[in-house]
C-alpha distance (Angstrom), angle and dihedral (degrees) to the residues before:
residue distance angle dihedral
M1 . . .
L2 3.71 . .
L3 3.82 116.5 .
G4 3.71 90.2 -136.3
A5 3.80 92.8 60.0
A6 3.72 122.2 96.6
A7 3.86 112.1 -91.9
P8 3.87 113.3 -107.5
A9 3.79 114.4 -100.7
F10 3.94 95.0 -111.7
S11 3.71 112.3 -147.8
Q12 3.83 123.1 -159.1
G13 3.81 94.6 -84.9
L14 3.77 105.1 105.0
T15 3.87 115.8 124.0
S16 3.86 135.2 -155.3
A17 3.73 89.5 -98.0
W18 3.79 85.6 71.7
N19 3.70 92.5 62.2
G20 3.81 92.2 59.5
Y21 3.84 126.5 -163.1
A22 3.97 108.7 -13.4
G23 3.78 104.6 -172.3
V24 3.76 123.3 -122.7
G25 3.73 137.4 -58.4
D26 3.88 131.2 32.4
Y27 3.74 93.2 -32.5
S28 3.82 95.7 56.5
R29 3.80 84.0 84.3
S30 3.85 94.4 57.5
N31 3.86 117.8 36.9
G32 3.79 102.7 161.0
N33 3.77 120.5 -59.2
I34 3.77 97.1 -8.1
A35 3.81 122.2 -163.7
S36 3.71 96.8 -93.7
V37 3.60 93.0 52.1
V38 3.63 95.5 47.9
N39 3.82 93.0 48.5
A40 3.86 91.2 50.8
A41 3.90 91.8 48.4
H42 3.79 91.9 47.4
G43 3.73 87.1 49.7
V44 3.75 89.4 60.5
R45 3.71 90.3 48.2
D46 3.79 92.6 48.4
G47 3.87 96.5 46.3
I48 3.79 97.8 -118.3
Y49 3.76 93.1 142.8
E50 3.80 96.2 44.9
A51 3.83 96.9 100.3
K52 3.93 93.3 51.1
I53 3.85 100.7 45.0
A54 3.74 96.4 87.0
S55 3.79 92.9 51.2
A56 3.87 98.9 43.1
P57 3.79 109.1 130.7
Q58 3.85 118.1 -115.7
V59 3.88 113.7 -117.5
D60 3.79 128.0 -167.9
E61 3.84 128.9 4.7
V62 3.75 121.9 -67.1
Y63 3.83 110.6 -69.4
D64 3.78 123.6 -142.3
L65 3.74 88.0 -135.0
V66 3.72 137.5 7.7
I67 3.86 118.2 -166.6
V68 3.71 121.0 -158.3
G69 3.84 108.9 -144.8
G70 3.78 132.0 31.9
G71 3.81 100.8 -144.1
F72 3.84 123.6 105.7
A73 3.70 94.7 -64.1
G74 3.73 97.8 49.6
L75 3.77 96.2 41.1
I76 3.88 91.9 47.4
A77 3.85 87.8 50.9
A78 3.78 89.4 50.9
Y79 3.90 92.7 47.2
E80 3.78 92.6 48.5
F81 3.93 92.8 44.5
R82 3.78 88.7 54.2
K83 3.79 89.4 53.5
A84 3.83 92.2 46.2
R85 3.86 94.4 42.6
P86 3.83 109.1 23.2
T87 3.71 92.6 179.6
G88 3.77 95.9 37.3
R89 4.02 119.7 117.3
C90 3.66 113.8 -122.7
L91 3.94 130.9 175.0
V92 3.76 124.6 -167.0
L93 3.84 113.7 -158.3
E94 3.79 113.0 -156.9
N95 3.81 124.0 -179.7
H96 3.79 97.9 -154.6
P97 3.85 125.2 79.6
V98 3.74 89.6 -116.4
F99 3.69 130.5 39.8
G100 3.86 123.9 -115.0
G101 3.87 109.2 71.6
E102 3.77 104.6 -133.7
A103 3.79 93.0 -14.9
K104 3.74 95.5 92.8
Q105 3.74 133.0 112.4
N106 3.86 141.0 -136.3
Q107 3.75 123.1 -139.5
I108 3.87 127.1 -162.7
L109 3.83 125.6 -177.7
V110 3.76 110.3 -139.2
D111 3.83 124.5 174.2
G112 3.87 91.0 -24.6
V113 3.77 92.8 -48.3
M114 3.85 121.6 115.9
L115 3.77 106.1 -141.7
T116 3.85 119.6 -165.0
G117 3.82 128.9 -167.8
P118 3.76 134.8 169.9
Q119 3.89 124.1 -95.2
G120 3.78 88.6 -151.5
S121 3.66 129.2 -53.1
N122 3.68 109.2 81.7
D123 3.84 149.8 155.0
A124 3.63 122.5 59.0
V125 3.96 140.5 -167.8
V126 3.88 120.7 -160.1
P127 3.83 103.1 -105.0
R128 3.84 114.2 -111.7
A129 3.88 134.6 169.0
D130 3.71 90.0 -104.5
N131 3.73 102.1 51.0
S132 3.88 137.3 66.3
Y133 3.78 93.1 -91.1
A134 3.83 94.1 57.5
H135 3.82 90.5 118.9
V136 3.75 93.3 63.1
V137 3.83 97.1 47.4
G138 3.76 90.0 105.7
L139 3.77 94.7 45.2
W140 3.81 90.5 50.0
D141 3.82 92.8 55.3
E142 3.75 94.5 41.7
I143 3.82 95.0 55.2
G144 3.90 89.9 48.9
M145 3.77 100.9 -110.2
P146 3.83 112.7 163.1
R147 3.77 118.2 -117.7
S148 3.79 97.3 -144.8
Y149 3.92 134.1 39.0
E150 3.71 138.4 -172.0
F151 3.74 127.5 -144.2
V152 3.84 133.5 -145.9
N153 3.76 114.3 -99.2
P154 3.87 113.3 -128.7
S155 3.78 122.8 -116.4
G156 3.63 132.8 -167.9
V157 3.90 95.5 40.8
P158 3.77 135.6 85.4
A159 3.77 112.9 -88.8
S160 3.74 90.0 -119.7
V161 3.81 92.0 71.1
K162 3.81 106.6 95.6
F163 3.81 126.4 -156.1
A164 3.79 129.9 -159.2
R165 3.81 121.5 -129.3
D166 3.76 92.9 -139.7
N167 3.84 140.2 35.2
Y168 3.88 101.6 -120.0
D169 3.77 110.7 47.3
P170 3.80 95.6 63.0
M171 3.79 89.6 51.1
F172 3.88 91.6 76.6
W173 3.77 113.9 -48.7
D174 3.76 98.7 73.3
E175 3.87 106.8 4.4
G176 3.79 90.6 162.4
V177 3.72 91.2 67.6
S178 3.91 90.7 74.6
S179 3.78 128.1 39.9
L180 3.74 100.6 -102.2
G181 3.74 137.6 -152.9
Y182 3.75 125.2 -174.7
Y183 3.85 114.0 -152.7
F184 3.74 118.9 -151.6
D185 3.85 129.2 -169.2
K186 3.68 140.5 166.2
P187 3.07 138.9 -53.5
F188 3.72 93.2 30.2
A189 3.94 95.4 39.7
S190 3.80 124.4 39.8
K191 3.66 91.7 -117.3
R192 3.87 143.9 1.0
A193 3.92 110.5 -87.9
W194 3.76 144.4 139.8
V195 3.75 115.1 -131.0
I196 3.87 112.2 -163.6
D197 3.86 117.6 -148.4
P198 3.85 90.9 3.6
W199 3.72 97.1 -173.3
S200 3.75 97.0 54.1
D201 3.71 90.7 86.0
D202 3.70 98.7 24.3
L203 3.80 92.6 -99.2
R204 3.77 94.5 -61.4
R205 3.73 89.9 142.4
A206 3.71 92.7 52.7
P207 3.97 115.6 109.2
I208 3.91 92.1 -130.8
A209 3.71 132.2 115.4
E210 3.72 115.9 -81.6
D211 3.79 92.3 -118.5
V212 3.73 93.0 53.2
R213 3.79 92.5 49.8
R214 3.87 92.9 47.2
N215 3.84 90.4 50.5
W216 3.88 92.1 46.7
V217 3.79 92.2 49.7
Q218 3.83 92.7 47.5
W219 3.79 94.3 48.1
K220 3.86 96.3 47.2
K221 3.73 104.2 34.4
H222 3.81 106.7 24.0
S223 3.71 111.4 25.8
P224 3.96 110.0 129.9
V225 3.64 119.1 -130.6
L226 3.84 105.1 -105.6
A227 3.95 122.6 -134.5
R228 3.67 137.3 178.2
G229 3.89 105.2 -170.0
D230 3.64 121.3 -51.7
E231 3.77 125.5 -4.3
A232 3.87 95.7 -90.5
S233 3.96 90.1 48.7
T234 3.77 89.1 47.3
D235 3.77 92.4 52.1
R236 3.78 96.1 50.5
W237 3.90 88.2 45.7
L238 3.79 89.2 54.5
D239 3.77 92.4 46.7
S240 3.98 85.4 54.7
M241 3.84 91.5 72.0
S242 3.82 144.2 30.5
Y243 3.83 119.2 -101.5
G244 3.86 86.1 -114.9
D245 3.82 86.9 61.1
L246 3.75 91.0 50.4
V247 3.75 93.2 49.4
V248 3.79 97.0 49.5
R249 3.90 104.2 27.5
E250 3.76 101.9 29.5
L251 3.77 101.4 32.5
G252 3.67 96.7 32.9
L253 3.90 94.9 -130.3
S254 3.90 130.3 138.2
K255 3.82 125.5 -106.7
D256 3.80 86.3 -105.1
V257 3.80 86.5 90.2
F258 3.75 88.3 67.5
R259 3.89 89.6 72.9
L260 3.74 85.2 65.0
S261 3.85 101.3 35.5
D262 3.79 101.7 38.6
P263 3.84 96.3 69.7
I264 3.95 89.2 45.7
V265 3.88 92.4 50.5
A266 3.82 90.8 45.4
T267 3.78 100.6 46.2
G268 3.86 96.9 26.7
D269 3.74 95.2 66.7
Y270 3.84 118.3 -52.7
G271 3.73 112.6 55.0
V272 3.76 95.4 -136.6
S273 3.74 143.9 85.0
S274 3.89 127.5 -80.1
D275 3.84 94.3 -109.9
V276 3.89 96.1 63.8
V277 3.83 102.5 35.2
S278 3.93 119.9 89.2
A279 3.70 115.4 -99.7
Y280 3.74 85.3 -132.1
G281 3.78 88.7 58.8
A282 3.80 84.6 53.8
K283 3.75 89.2 54.9
L284 3.70 93.5 55.6
L285 3.90 84.2 52.4
G286 3.68 91.4 52.5
L287 3.74 97.6 -121.3
P288 3.80 125.9 165.1
G289 3.66 121.1 -78.2
T290 3.84 92.8 24.0
A291 3.82 111.2 59.1
E292 3.70 146.5 -23.1
Y293 3.73 105.3 -100.1
D294 3.88 114.9 -123.9
L295 3.76 119.3 163.6
G296 3.78 88.3 -179.2
G297 3.79 103.5 -117.6
D298 3.83 148.5 21.8
T299 3.71 106.8 -48.6
F300 3.93 119.7 -140.5
S301 3.77 139.6 158.7
F302 3.68 128.6 -125.9
P303 3.81 114.8 -133.7
G304 3.75 92.6 -96.6
G305 3.75 95.2 25.7
N306 3.87 118.8 -120.1
A307 3.90 90.0 -12.5
A308 3.78 84.5 93.7
T309 3.92 92.8 62.0
L310 3.83 91.0 41.3
R311 3.78 92.9 50.8
H312 3.78 91.3 50.7
I313 3.74 90.8 55.2
V314 3.82 90.7 52.6
K315 3.82 91.3 45.9
A316 3.81 91.3 51.1
M317 3.81 92.9 46.9
L318 3.77 97.7 39.0
P319 3.82 107.7 20.8
G320 3.83 95.3 -175.2
A321 3.94 92.0 51.8
I322 3.81 94.3 83.1
T323 3.82 112.7 39.9
G324 3.74 123.4 -131.4
S325 3.74 130.6 38.5
R326 3.73 135.2 -45.3
S327 3.65 91.0 -94.4
F328 3.83 115.3 128.3
A329 3.85 92.9 -118.1
D330 3.83 91.8 49.5
V331 3.73 94.6 47.8
L332 3.89 90.6 50.2
F333 3.83 99.1 42.5
S334 3.81 114.5 16.3
P335 3.74 116.4 111.8
I336 3.81 116.3 -94.7
N337 3.80 116.0 -112.7
F338 3.80 97.7 -135.0
T339 3.80 94.6 -174.3
A340 3.93 89.6 61.2
L341 3.81 91.4 61.3
D342 3.75 100.3 67.8
R343 3.76 110.6 23.4
P344 3.88 122.5 115.5
Q345 3.90 104.2 -65.3
N346 3.75 133.5 114.2
T347 3.78 96.2 -94.8
R348 3.89 116.4 45.1
I349 3.82 132.2 176.9
R350 3.82 114.9 -158.7
L351 3.67 114.1 -164.5
G352 3.86 129.9 -158.8
A353 3.75 86.1 32.1
T354 3.83 114.0 137.0
V355 3.74 111.5 -169.4
V356 3.71 113.6 -136.7
A357 3.78 107.5 172.7
V358 3.83 134.0 19.8
R359 3.78 116.2 179.3
H360 3.83 138.1 153.6
D361 3.84 115.0 -109.5
G362 3.72 93.2 -115.7
P363 3.91 129.9 -22.5
A364 3.79 111.2 -3.9
D365 3.79 93.6 -126.6
T366 3.68 96.5 54.8
S367 3.73 104.2 26.6
K368 3.77 120.8 118.7
I369 3.79 97.8 -166.4
V370 3.90 139.3 41.9
N371 3.83 118.1 -148.3
V372 3.82 113.9 -144.9
T373 3.79 117.2 -170.9
Y374 3.82 121.3 -167.8
A375 3.80 141.3 176.7
V376 3.70 127.8 -126.2
G377 3.71 116.3 179.5
G378 3.85 88.4 -16.5
E379 3.74 92.7 -57.1
L380 3.89 117.2 117.2
S381 3.85 127.0 -134.4
R382 3.70 133.1 172.1
V383 3.78 132.0 -144.0
R384 3.83 127.5 -172.0
A385 3.80 123.7 -141.3
K386 3.87 138.6 175.4
A387 3.87 89.1 -128.0
V388 3.84 138.2 0.8
I389 3.82 131.6 -147.9
V390 3.63 113.1 -154.9
A391 3.75 102.8 -150.0
A392 3.74 98.3 166.4
G393 3.79 122.7 94.6
G394 3.75 129.8 -85.9
W395 3.83 92.6 -104.0
I396 3.88 88.0 73.6
A397 3.80 101.0 20.1
R398 3.85 91.6 67.6
H399 3.71 90.9 56.6
I400 3.85 103.1 41.1
V401 3.87 101.9 42.6
R402 3.82 97.7 80.1
D403 3.81 102.1 -173.9
L404 3.97 96.9 47.0
P405 3.77 108.8 156.4
P406 3.78 114.9 -115.7
S407 3.96 93.9 -104.4
Y408 3.82 89.7 57.8
V409 3.76 92.3 47.6
A410 3.75 88.7 52.4
A411 3.76 92.5 45.3
Y412 3.78 95.2 49.6
A413 3.77 89.1 50.0
Q414 3.81 84.3 69.7
F415 3.94 94.4 54.1
H416 3.77 114.6 104.2
H417 3.74 125.9 -175.7
G418 3.80 129.2 -158.4
P419 3.69 124.0 -152.6
I420 3.87 131.1 -131.6
L421 3.78 135.1 -166.9
V422 3.79 115.6 -149.3
A423 3.84 116.1 -164.7
N424 3.69 125.8 -167.0
V425 3.80 110.7 -160.5
A426 3.83 116.8 -171.1
V427 3.82 115.0 -153.5
H428 3.76 130.2 -165.8
N429 3.87 87.4 -138.6
W430 3.71 144.8 -9.2
K431 3.76 100.9 -140.6
A432 3.80 92.6 132.0
F433 3.82 90.4 62.9
A434 3.76 91.0 49.4
K435 3.72 93.1 48.7
L436 3.72 91.8 50.9
G437 3.84 88.9 47.2
I438 3.81 93.1 -124.2
A439 3.77 139.6 118.1
A440 3.81 98.7 -173.2
A441 3.77 132.2 40.9
H442 3.82 129.7 -158.9
W443 3.77 122.9 -174.4
F444 3.86 136.5 173.3
D445 3.83 108.1 -145.4
G446 3.77 134.4 43.4
F447 3.86 132.2 20.9
G448 3.77 111.9 2.1
F449 3.88 124.5 -33.3
F450 3.73 112.4 -117.9
V451 3.83 142.8 29.8
N452 3.75 129.8 164.6
L453 3.87 140.4 -176.6
R454 3.80 105.5 -110.4
Q455 3.76 117.9 -147.4
P456 3.87 104.1 -113.4
M457 3.78 121.1 -117.7
K458 3.83 114.9 -118.0
I459 3.94 108.6 -120.8
D460 3.72 123.0 174.2
G461 3.78 109.0 -115.9
A462 3.75 95.3 15.5
P463 3.81 108.6 75.8
V464 3.71 120.3 -174.3
P465 3.84 121.8 -172.6
F466 3.88 119.8 -135.1
D467 3.69 106.6 -160.1
P468 3.97 130.0 117.4
S469 3.81 90.0 -117.3
K470 3.88 94.8 53.4
P471 3.71 131.6 73.7
A472 3.88 125.7 -82.4
M473 3.77 142.0 174.5
L474 3.78 119.7 -118.1
T475 3.85 113.5 -159.9
F476 3.77 119.7 -158.9
Y477 3.74 124.3 -168.0
V478 3.76 108.0 -160.0
G479 3.94 125.7 -171.5
F480 3.70 129.3 -178.8
P481 3.83 104.4 -140.8
Q482 3.92 120.4 162.7
S483 3.77 118.8 -171.3
G484 3.78 113.2 -137.1
V485 3.74 98.4 30.6
P486 3.81 117.3 109.7
I487 3.85 114.7 -107.1
D488 3.85 97.9 -108.6
R489 3.85 93.5 47.7
Q490 3.74 91.5 41.7
T491 3.88 94.4 53.2
S492 3.82 95.1 41.8
G493 3.77 91.1 44.4
A494 3.81 90.6 51.9
R495 3.70 92.3 51.3
G496 3.77 85.6 51.0
V497 3.87 89.7 61.6
L498 3.69 93.5 41.3
F499 3.79 98.6 51.4
G500 3.88 95.1 29.7
T501 3.80 94.2 57.8
S502 3.75 118.6 87.1
Y503 3.73 122.9 -133.4
M504 3.76 88.6 -110.2
D505 3.69 94.8 55.6
F506 3.86 92.5 48.2
E507 3.87 88.9 48.4
M508 3.88 91.4 51.7
Q509 3.70 91.7 48.4
I510 3.80 93.9 52.9
R511 3.87 94.2 43.8
R512 3.63 90.1 51.7
Q513 3.90 93.4 48.0
L514 3.79 93.2 51.8
Q515 3.76 92.4 42.7
Q516 3.70 92.6 52.0
M517 3.74 97.1 47.9
L518 3.77 99.0 37.2
G519 3.80 105.4 28.2
S520 3.85 93.0 94.0
A521 3.84 87.6 60.2
G522 3.70 92.9 53.8
F523 3.77 103.0 -90.9
D524 3.82 116.9 149.1
A525 3.80 110.8 -168.3
K526 3.91 92.8 -157.6
R527 3.77 92.3 49.4
D528 3.70 102.7 36.0
I529 3.82 106.1 40.5
A530 3.67 112.9 84.3
G531 3.80 102.2 -179.6
I532 3.77 140.6 -18.4
V533 3.95 125.3 -149.6
F534 3.76 120.7 -169.4
N535 3.72 121.7 -157.1
R536 3.85 113.3 -167.2
W537 3.73 117.7 -161.5
G538 3.89 107.6 -175.2
H539 3.86 95.2 -171.1
A540 3.74 101.0 22.1
Y541 3.79 98.9 144.4
I542 3.81 139.1 33.3
A543 3.83 105.2 -121.6
P544 3.78 106.8 -150.7
Q545 3.73 114.4 -154.9
P546 3.90 119.7 -163.1
G547 3.76 110.1 -63.2
F548 3.84 95.2 27.3
Y549 3.72 94.4 112.5
F550 3.81 105.1 37.9
G551 3.63 104.0 14.0
T552 3.81 133.0 -122.5
P553 3.80 127.8 -82.1
G554 3.80 106.2 -61.5
N555 3.77 94.7 2.3
Q556 3.80 129.9 93.7
A557 3.79 119.0 -126.1
P558 3.82 107.4 -89.8
L559 3.76 93.9 -130.0
E560 3.81 91.4 55.6
V561 3.65 90.8 56.1
V562 3.74 95.4 53.1
R563 3.84 91.6 46.2
E564 3.72 91.3 71.2
R565 3.82 121.6 93.1
Y566 3.73 115.7 -122.5
G567 3.74 118.5 -166.2
R568 3.87 108.0 -41.1
I569 3.75 95.7 -24.5
S570 3.76 131.0 92.2
F571 3.73 132.1 175.3
G572 3.79 120.2 -131.3
H573 3.82 114.5 171.1
S574 3.79 123.7 134.5
E575 3.79 88.7 -122.9
L576 3.81 88.0 74.2
S577 3.87 87.1 74.1
G578 3.68 92.3 59.8
R579 3.71 94.8 -119.1
Q580 3.73 124.2 55.9
S581 3.79 126.3 -127.4
W582 3.77 134.9 128.1
G583 3.71 91.3 -102.9
R584 3.80 91.8 54.9
A585 3.77 90.3 46.6
A586 3.95 87.8 57.6
Q587 3.82 88.7 52.0
E588 3.79 93.9 49.7
S589 3.78 97.1 41.3
R590 3.88 91.0 48.4
R591 3.80 89.4 51.7
A592 3.83 92.3 49.8
L593 3.91 89.8 46.7
K594 3.86 90.0 52.3
Q595 3.82 89.0 53.8
V596 3.69 98.8 48.6
L597 3.91 93.2 44.3
E598 3.91 83.1 64.8
V599 3.79 89.1 68.3
I600 3.99 104.3 30.3
């Protein structure tokens, strides 16, 4: 299927076979957007619930607050509401079978070793007063997150081989943190070859055209940080063009750069190509020509990505929801007590509940109640609340909020969302990486573009070996960018690929890619791969086009419109910051909570 083609109009016919293998444990019921979730969401889009909404029976007493969405934004809003109103009644409606949004994990048991990988949300720094997570220092400490971590030292490899502690930094931002190999193949390269430590000689060993090499080196190592006046003026100037425009027109480089930049833009945060994303968005991502990237601390990954932080929030809010003690290992890995989530109590989390309609009970400016209708197993129910926070993304908010003012409708029409596929591949061993002398691989054709061996975190009671002869989890972040295709067609076409490809087809692609790259070093996909879990996220990232952040002449920025409360409804998804992370989810959810507390 061509990315430029229109996405198929998916009905509600996906089956569990589409999900594929999902690992073990609680999260085996919820690997990404599973078939039942996609079917229900597409049912909202296609109007299959419309005739039943008016007659949906009311359940429960009136809530003070209903929150739509049980990811970081929704659960932080619930946590903070509990602090602000200890006796207030709050219901979180989450459409997946497990809470967390993209902050979930996969687990696969291989040769007696429990391997864990992130389903999506990943990379962390310990919040401090001097970094970009300063606003969640208090939250981090309140929920019991440790402030220091240790990592397993590798064995069986030379001391010169370096390993990153996260999955993202070695992709681009700090390639030197991991022993890196670039894999080249035809037709892009003149021959098939591995180039180890490729930037040590400015790619002179790479079998690519000299003009391509020169543009890559200039872009990555020598691009000046461009400015137009003070910082505020520069930011607006950057938002007036795409990052592709900045690369070609302002930096004077060729589009060959996009072969490097597109996968970073697509997987780093936006799900699309360089030539459609705002150059200010590229600045937030720390791309050349816009800014010096500084996250403000040592970056690392928890075993299951940011599910670790999310689970600590749930444990602090509903202690019985995760079995076991408050030890770090128990909070990360103990089974979820699903019955403790939605029993009579002040804060409840209702899973498998797809919200289909949110509407004030009367005019928004005078109404005292908001009606929220949701589907569980195809059956509709309705709850009433004094206020609602929509902590779900614009792709669904625009459909479910039925009395949106025209300005919000127009603003949401400018929201685009890029998909991502996250694959966790459990291998019996990683001897091929050791033989090549690498811990990270980057390639330019085929399935995905990058994978690395992440140095495991030491966790008492959950040991993981780190030796080439032992099992490991390889995590792939796979985007579907296509330069030259308009943003709306690009995002819908990419979703067509993501949702229109079977588990078996994706499995074959990843097996072939690993075999092709690592076969010469002794890797055998049939023998060495123990299991593969795919997590499909159809609307993973906000994809901000030029003008998204600061508006266009005569028009307010769309995200600023949606940030305003109307009536008793506020919107609190991380996309409203223009770049998604759990820290930004906290900012947006707290703003939304402050707004609705004015009317509760």
